[in-house]
Structures are given as C-alpha cells and as structure tokens.
N, C-alpha and C positions, 0 to 999 in steps of 0.2 A: 504494500500500500504506500502511496506517496502522499505527502502533505505540502500544501502551499500556505505560507505564513504571511510575512510582510505586514502584520498588524501595525507594527511600528517600523518605519524605514531603518535599514541597517545603519546607514550613515548617522542617523540621529542617535541610535543606541551607542555607537562607537564614540560619538562626540560627548554624549552624556557620561560614558565611562571615563573618558579622558578628563572631563571637567571635575569629576569626583576623584580623580587620580587613583582609580581602582588598581592599576598595575603596580602601584607603590604600597598598597596596603599589605599588612601582615598576612591576611588570609590568602591572598593571591600568591604570596611567596610560599606559604605552607602548601597550597594546592599544587604548586609547581616544584616543590622540594628545593627551594632556592634560599640558602642562608643569607645571601647578599643579592647579587644581580645575575647570578648564573645558576642554573639548575644542576643538582647532583645526579639527576637521571641521565643515563647515557644512551638510552634507546630512542631512536628517531620517531618510533611509533607513538611516543608519549606526547609529541608536539604537533600542533596544527600548522604553525608557521615554519618556514624553512630555517629561519634563524631563531626559533622559539627558545632553544636552550640558553642562548646568550642575550636575548632581547625579550624581556617579559612584557613590555608594552606591545610589541608586535604579536606575541603569542596571545595576549588578551584580545586584540583586535580580530585576529584570525578566528578565535574561539567564538566571539559574538557573530561574526560573519557566517560561520558554518551552522551554528545553532539557529540562526534566524532565516537562513536561505536554503539550506540543503533540503532537497525534497525526499532523498532516501533516508528513511528513519527506521530501518530494519536493525536487527541485532548487532551487525558489524558496523553500523554507521557511527560516525563521531557523536551524533546526538545521543545514541544509546550507550556508547562506550564511556562517556564522561558525565555521569549523573551528578557528581559532586560539584563540578564546575557549573553545570547547568542550574542546580538548585541555588547556588550562591549568587550567580548573576541575576537570576530571576528575583531574588530577594533584594539585591542591591539596586537594581534598575527598576524594580517594581513593574515587571513585565512578565508575560507568559510566552514562552517559545512554542507553546502548543504541545500536542501529544505525539507519541511514537509507538511503533510496534516493538517494544523492548521486552520481548517474551522471556529471553534467557535471564536477564537481570531480575525481572519480576518473579520468575520461577525460583531463582536462588534465594531472594528475600523471603518468599513464602516458605521455602524449605528451611531456611536458617531460623526464622521467627526471632529476629534479634531483640533481646530485652535488656541484657546486661553485658558487661565486659569484665573479664578477669585477666590479670597479669599472672603468668605462670613462670616459675623459676625452677628448672631442674638443677640440682646442685652439681658440684664437680664429680667427675668420674674417677674412681680411686686409682686406676692405672692408665689413664689416658692424658698425656700432656696437653693435647689439643682441646680437651674438655675441662681442664682444671679451673677455668674461670667460671664454669657453669654456663647457663644459656637462658634466654628469656624469649617468650612469645606470648601472644594474646589469644584468649578464648572468647568467642562470641556465644553467650549463653542464651538459650531459648526459654520458653515458659515451662519446659519439661522439668520434672523434679530431678531426674538423673542428668548429670552434666557430661556423661560419657559420649553421647551422640551430638554434643555441641561441636561447633567448628573451631579448629585451631588455625590461627593465622601466624605463619612462620616466615622468616627470611633467612636464607642460607646461601652459601656459595655452591654453585653447581659444579661438582667434580666427582670423579671416581678415582682420584689419585690415592695410591696406597703407600707411596714413598714419603715418609715423614719429613725428610729434609726438603724435598720439592714442595710438599704441601705448605710447610712453614714459610719458605721463601716466597712462593706465589701469594700466600695469604697476607704476608707483610707488605708486598709491593703491588698489590692489585692485579694479580695474575688470573683471577677467576671472576666470572660474572655472577652476581647475586640475583636471586629471584624471590618474590613472595610466593607462598604456596598456601593452599587452603585444603584441609583434610579433617576427617573426624578426630575428635580429641582422644578417643580410646586408642587410636593408632599411635599418637604421640606418647601416650602413657605407656603403651607396650614397648616403644622404642627406648624411652628414658628410664622409667621406673622399673620395668621388668628386664628388658634385654641388657641394659647398661647398669642396672642396680643403682640408680641415682634417685635419692629422695626428691620429692617434688613439693614446692611451696606454691600455694595459690593465694593471690591477693585480689579479692573482689573490689572493683572500682565503683565509685559512687556517681558514675555518669548517668545523666537522665536519658530517657528514651530518645529524645531528639538528638542528643549528642552521640548516642550509639548509632543511630541511623546515619549521621554525618560521617562517622568512621566507616560504616559498611559501604556507603556510596563511594568513598575514596578507595577502599580496598578493591572494589570492582574495577576502578580505573587502573589499578596497578597489576592486574592480571597479565601474565606473560610479558611484563615490562622488566627490562634488566638494567642494572647499574653495576659498576665495578665494585667488587667486595674487598674491603681492607680490614685485616684482623684487628687492628688497634682502634680504629675510629668508625668507619662506615661499615659496621658489622651488624649482627643480628639484633643486638640491643638498641643500637642507634636508630635503626629503622622503625622500631616500635615506638620510639619517642615522637617521630613524625605523626604516626597514626593517633597517638593520644592528644597531640596538640591540634590536629585537625578536628577532633571531637570537642575539645575544650580549649580554644585558642587563648584563653586568659592565662593558662599555665605556660611556663617557659622551661620545660624540662631540659632542652639542649643547652641552655645557658649555663647549666651546672658543670658542663664539661669543656675542656680545652683541647688537649692533644690526644686524649684517649677516652674510650667509652668501655667500661667493664661491667658485665652483667650484674654483679652484686651492687654496684654503685647505682645502676638504674633503678633497682628495687628501692633503694634509699630515697632517691629523688622523687619517686612517685609518692612516697610517704611525706616528704617535706613539702610537696606541692599540694597536700591535702586531698589526694585522689583515692587513697585506700580506705575502704570501708571495713571489711573483715578479712581474716587470714585463716587459711586451712593448710594442714600438713598431710601429705600422702606418703607414708613410708614405702621404701623400695622392698623388694623381696629379700634382699640381703639384710636390711634392717630388721625385717620381721623374723627371719631365721636366726639372727643373732639374739633377738629378744626371746625366742623359744629356747635357745641355749641357756640363757640366764634363768629360765624357769624350770628346766628339766634336770633331773638327776642324771649322772653319767650313764646309768643303765638304760634310762628312757631315751637318752640321746642315741645310744647304740641301737636301740629298738627302732627308733625313727629312721635311722640310716638303713637298717636292714629291711624295713617296710618299703622304703623308697627304692631300694635296689632290687626288690623282688625276692630277696632271700627269705623273707617271712611273708606269708599271705595273710591278709587281715582276717579272713574267715577261718584260718587254722589256729588262731590264738584267742584266748579269752581276754577281753578288755573290760575294764570297769570305768566308772565315771572319772577316776583319777588319771585315766589314760587319754583324756580328751586332747590335751596339748600334744601328746606324742603323735596321735593320728593327724592332727592339724599340721604339725611340723613335717610329717612325712609327706602329706599332700602338697605342701608348699615346696618341699625339696624335689618332688617328682616334677612339678611344673617348672621349677628352676632348671632341672636337668634337661627337660624338653626344650626350653628356650635356648639352652646352651648346645643344642643338637646332640645331646648324649643319649637320647631315646628317640625311637621312631614314633610317628604319630599314633600308630595302632597300639603299641605298648603303653605309651603315655595315657591314651584315652581309657584303656582297660584298667590300668593300675590306679589312675586318678579316681575313676568312678568307684572302684572297690574301696578305696580309702575314705572317700566322702560318704559312701553308703554306711560303712561301719561307724564313722564318726557321727552320722545322723542318728544312729540307733542308740547312742548314749545320751541323747537329749541336750537341751541348751545348757551351756555352762558360762563361766565368766569369760569376758572378752580378754584376749591377750593384752597385758599391760605393756605399752611401749614407752620407754622413757622419753620425755619431750626433748627435742633438740633446739638449740638456740637459733633464733630467727636470723636469716642473712642480713637483715637491716640493722642488726646490733653489732655487726663485725666492725673492725677498724677500717678506716678508709684505705684506699689502694696506694696512694703516693705517700712517701715518708721522707721527712728531714730528721737527721740525727745529729745531736750535739753531745759530745762526751769529753771527759778529761782522761787522758791516758797516762799511765805510769809504767814505762818500759825500763829495760836494763840500762840503756844509755840515753834515753830521751824521755821527755814528758810532754808530748804534743797535745794540743787541743784538736780533737777529731771531729770533723764535720762531714756528714754523709748525706747523700740524696739517692732515692730510689723511686722511679716512676711507678713501679708495680712489682710485687703484689702482696706476697706473704712468705715468711720462712718458718722453719720448724721451731725456732726459739720464741716466736711470737704467740700471743694469745689466740687460741683457736675458736673463741666465741664467734658463731656465725660462719665459720669456715669448716672445711672438711679436715678432720683430724689426721695428722700424719702426712699432709700434702704440702708441697712447697713449690712455688714458681716465682722466680725473680728475674727481672730484666734490668740491665745497666745499673747495677748497684755500685755506686762509686763512693769512696771515702778518701778524704784528704787530711793531712796532718799539718798543723801550723805551730811553729815554735821559733822564737827569736826572729820574727819577721821572715821566716823561711817557710815556703809552702811545698809540701811533698805529697805525692800520690801514694796512698797506703794500699789501696786495692781498687780494681775495676772488674766487677763480675759481669761478663757479657750475658750469660744465661746460667741459671742454677735451678734444677728441678729435683724433686724428691717425691717418692710415694712410699711411705712406711705403713704397710698394711699387715697388721697382725694376723697370723693364722688362727683358725678356730676349728671346732669339731666339724662344721659343715663346709668351711672354706679354707683353701690352701693357696692364697695368693703369694707371689714373690714380692719382695721389697727392693727398691732400687733408688739410686740418686746419681746425679751428674752435675758437674760444675765446669765452667770454662771461663777463664779470665786471668787477669794479672794479680799476683800477690807479692807482697814484700816478705821475702824469706826471713824466718827467724834466725838471728845470729849473724846475718850477712848484710842486712839493711839495703838490699838491692831488689829490684823487681824482676820477676820472671813470669812467663806465660804458662799456666797450668791447665791441663784438661784431664779430668778423671771421670770414669763411668763405672759404677759398681752395682752389684746385685747381691741379694741375700735373703734373709728371713727375719720376721719380727714376731714377738708375742706380746700379749697384753690386751687392753681394752681401751675404751674412750678416755679413761682418766690416766692410766699408767701404761706405758709400753716400753719394750726394749728391743734392740735390733743388732744384727751382726751382718756385716757386708764385706765382700771382697771387691777391691777397687783398683783396677789397673790405672796407672797415671803416666802421663807424658808431660815433661817439664822442658820448656824452651827458654833460652836466655843465656846468662853467664854460666849456668851450671846445667846445661842441657843433659837430660837423662830420661830413662824409662824405668818404671818400677811397678811393683805390685803391692797394694796396701791392704791391710786388714783392719777394719774399724768395728767398734761396738759402742753402743750408747743407749740412752733412754731418756724418757721425758715423764714428768709428773705434773699434773694440774692439781693445784692445792685448793681450789675454790676461790671465790672472790676475785677471779680473773688473775690469779698468780700462777706462774709456770716456771719450772726448772728444766733445763736441758743439759745433759752430760754427753760428751763424745770423746773417746780415746782411741788411739790406733798407732800403727807403725807401718811405714812404707819402706820396702826393701828395693834398693836401686841396683842397677846393673854395674855402674861405674863409680859408685860412691857409697859411703857408709849409710846405714839405714837411719831413718828419721822417726823419732818417737814424738807424738804430739797428744795433747789433751786439752779440753776446755770444759768450763761449766758456766752457765749463764742463768740468771734469775731476773724476772721482771714482774711488775704489777701494772696491769692495764686499768686506768681509771675510767675509760670510756672509749668511744670510737675515735676520739681525736688524739689520744696519746698514752704513753706509758713511761715509767722510769725503770732503768735496768742497771745491772752490774754484770761484769764478765771477767773471768780469769782464764788466761791461756798460758800454756807452757809447751816448750819444744826442746828437743835435744838432737843435734846432729853435728858432732865435733865441738859445738858450743852449746851451752845451756842458756835458755832465756825464759823469763817469766814476764807476762804482760797483764796488767789490770786496767780496766776501764769502767767508768760509771757515767751515766748520763741520762738523756731524755730523748724519746722518739715522738715526733709530732706528725700526725697524719692529716691528710686533706684530700 
C-alpha cells in the first residue's frame, strides 16, 4: 500500500526544525548516537543523508524529507525502520506523518508486550580473562509473571575467534564489528548462569511505560546496524547507556565515564542516577552446588556424586526426608554435567527424571539456604591512585601509583569475584631527594585462584608481564611469568600452590622456574590479609627467594588504607615496608 502525505509542505517542516534548532538538541544527538557532532554508528544503513554520520543537520533534514514524502511505507521502508525518530519529530513539530504498513514492528511490540526494563549483570567468569569484568545487558519485561520469556537486549562483538591473543588485540583496537541482538532471556540465562557458572544480578529500573516504549522504538532502529567494538570504551556496557538515556534523557549516564567503561561501574551509575528500583540475585549452578556442599555431610556428598554418575539408582536405595538435599544436589550435578557435555541427552533426561521423581516422593522441604553475596554496586571503583611511604634497605621513597583498572588479589573482594585479578598498566613511581624513579610498570596481570571442592576441580593460574625493580640491585628488568596450580578453601579463606615459569629480560636476562604458595583471609568489616612466598630457580644465576604479606581495610568504594612487607634474597638480602592509602574513582 502507498501513502500520499504533504499535509504540511516538507520545506516548511524543515524550516520549522531549523528554527527550533532540533539538530542541536540533546535528543537528536542521542537518537543518532553522537556524543558531539559525529555519530559513533559506523553503518551507512543507519543514515538517510549521504553525509549523515558527520552532519547531523543534514541527517535531520533528510529524515523529515523521507518521513513526509516517501510513498513506500512497507516494513523495509525508512518510515517503518525509524519509529523513534518519527515519534520524536512528530512531537517536536506537532505534526503527523501519517500511517504505514509497519507489520513487523507492530508484531514485535505485541509479542514483547513491553512494560518494564531490567538491567542484568552476569558476574565474572572464574576462569575466563575475557569475562573477568562481567557483562551487562537489558531485559524488556512483559506483563507475564515469569521473566524467562522476556526479551534480552544485548550488544557484543561479532566473532568466532578462538585465539586469545588475537581476540584481545582486535578487541582493544576495534578489530570487530559490534551488533545489538534480541533473544529470549532464558537463552541468556542458560549461557551465563548455567553454561559459564556466572551468578546473575538483576536491577529493575523505574522507567515509566512511555519511557520503555521510547527505548523499544530505538532498539528497533538498531537492528542489524553495526559499529566498531572497542573492549575498553565502546563495549557492551557503553551501548546500554545509550538505550537508557534514550528512554530517560534527563539522566547522563555516559558523563560518568572518560577513557573506559567497565560493566560493574555501569551498574553503579544506574544507581547514582536514581534509575534502580529493586534488585534480585540469581545464583549460578556452581553457587548452588557449593551451597549443597556446605549443607551435606561427607557421606551424603559421596551419595550425591554416585547418584549423578549413575553408580547408584534412586529406586534401588531407601531415602528419607533427611535425604532431600542429597537428591536435589544430585539432580543439579546431572544437569551441570549435561551442560558440560559429559552426558548424552538421553542419559541426562532419564537420570534427571528419576532423581526428580524420587525427590518429589519425599514431599516439600526447606529451600536450600544460599549465603547472600555482596552486590556489585558496593565494590570499589575501577581506577586507583596510591600514595604510600616506603622504607627500603637503602632508600625511603614516597611511592605514588596509578592504575586505570581493575582489581588485584590483595584488595577487598566486596562486590567482586573472589580469587580473581585483572590489572592493566599498573604503574608506581618513587620520589626521594627530588629524584623520580620508576618502581614498576605492570602491563597486564591476571589471576584466577579457584579452590577445588567435592563437586568441582578447577585449576588455578596467574600471569604477570611488566617491568620490576629487582630487589638488591635497584635496576629495572622486564619480567613475564605464567603459572598454574591448585587452590583450597572457600569464600573467606583460601590457599594456593603454583608452578610459575619466568622469563626475565634486562641487565640480568635469564629463564627460571618458580614455585609459589600463598593464601588470603577476609576478616570481616572489609579487612583482608594476603600472604605469598616462593622461590625461583634460574638457569644462569642463583635462585631467588621472595615473600610478602599485605593487610588492608576498605572503608568504602572510594578507598582503603594498607600496609605491606616484602623480603627477597638473591646474593643480597633486602626487606621493604610500605604503608599508605588507595583512592578509587
């Protein structure tokens, strides 16, 4: 069907828009994803004017022209593809561009039944460096009581890259195109909570129905539209900020960020801008199974494992009411093994059904108690400035450090994944007698200390690459080490043992193998102690023994006070003490 409009001449509408300076308004910049005068969208299909990416006034004129004069108003027409622009222009110009045959858009809105919006934050993945920051996406909630069939709105890089180095390089420098996607929420839960064992936090937003519809209209405009993906700034979380500001333009979420956008920080700014109504926690299967371990006696744990593996059949053993948790844990473990591709679909379905049937025969019991975890919005900020006084063998420098992101093992874990570390460009300088010296420059440092348990046997690992000032020599050398091992403990106390090959370049270039062990204790009231000792055996030099202990108290997201003792011995012995303050922002 074709439509003829011209109720108001196009030239008059464009002149009216220019007189109102609509192309300079904040909302037009939001609709075009233009922080200043150039859009961040890199897909030509998003623009109606040939120079629309760089000329917002030209893009506005072209938009009015097409809306008012195009006679093709079918699903693929510009009239139907840009409902958010159209609704805004009709409101600002107090005009109607008429009707169209936008069946696909209308059908989606009817199917989605948009009522509310929820910000979803899957926490970090215990053994994946690429996921250590966590992730954020939005969920469009319908009027249905269950949220599993709601639609998840996600933004991610489009890649099937499996090489970690290539993925990191392209992610940092814009080597991938990013796309918005829309899929049922249960699929995202299956991916994050079940397959990757990541706990999920949900933040219900207090958007009105009109604000929700404004967001939905713009999401439609972004379908199949691409832009270059950058790991540090134009990432998954950053693009969710655009959608929230489209819904409620009075908030300025993006203004909270400068050089990087990190998922936990986006959760915090939603809170600070007054967008969060209520919060919900969805534990992962790993969290549930660890909770069962805490409730079950050793014999019951072994029975649960035997039931899950099929060594014991539920119908072959007598179970009482006290065995409810045993059967529940076995069923969870069977499902986890199926997700991990350790069971075929047929074996899983039969075994899972038998366990649930036996569990149902015992009647309703108490719900498994799962210890509450700290909310990500209570964590310390990502960037850190450190000021400390050092007392070394030959020097007493004032130590000044800066780290743009994100968290190390010695820091308070509140709101973070325990045992995880990821640091970029951690630099520390020393100042003494008007002399400035570089003490360290860590390019990248990662760690995942994952304690083994009855149900899980993860390995622990850590790596570090950067420049260090050697103990006893007072000179810099470049050090790279990568190690792996095992850890034991729980969320409050853990210990680890690692084997760590090391390459050292500089004045004392050498290769060695290190053995390290350490542990951490969280004392409560946001106090934490970390101990690490080890020895490195070099090919062409004497071995080096080292040890450290640190303790800190975190008074809140913005800072902590700390003390640290280090000692090392390699031909020379040296002890170092430092005490100071970390400020986060």
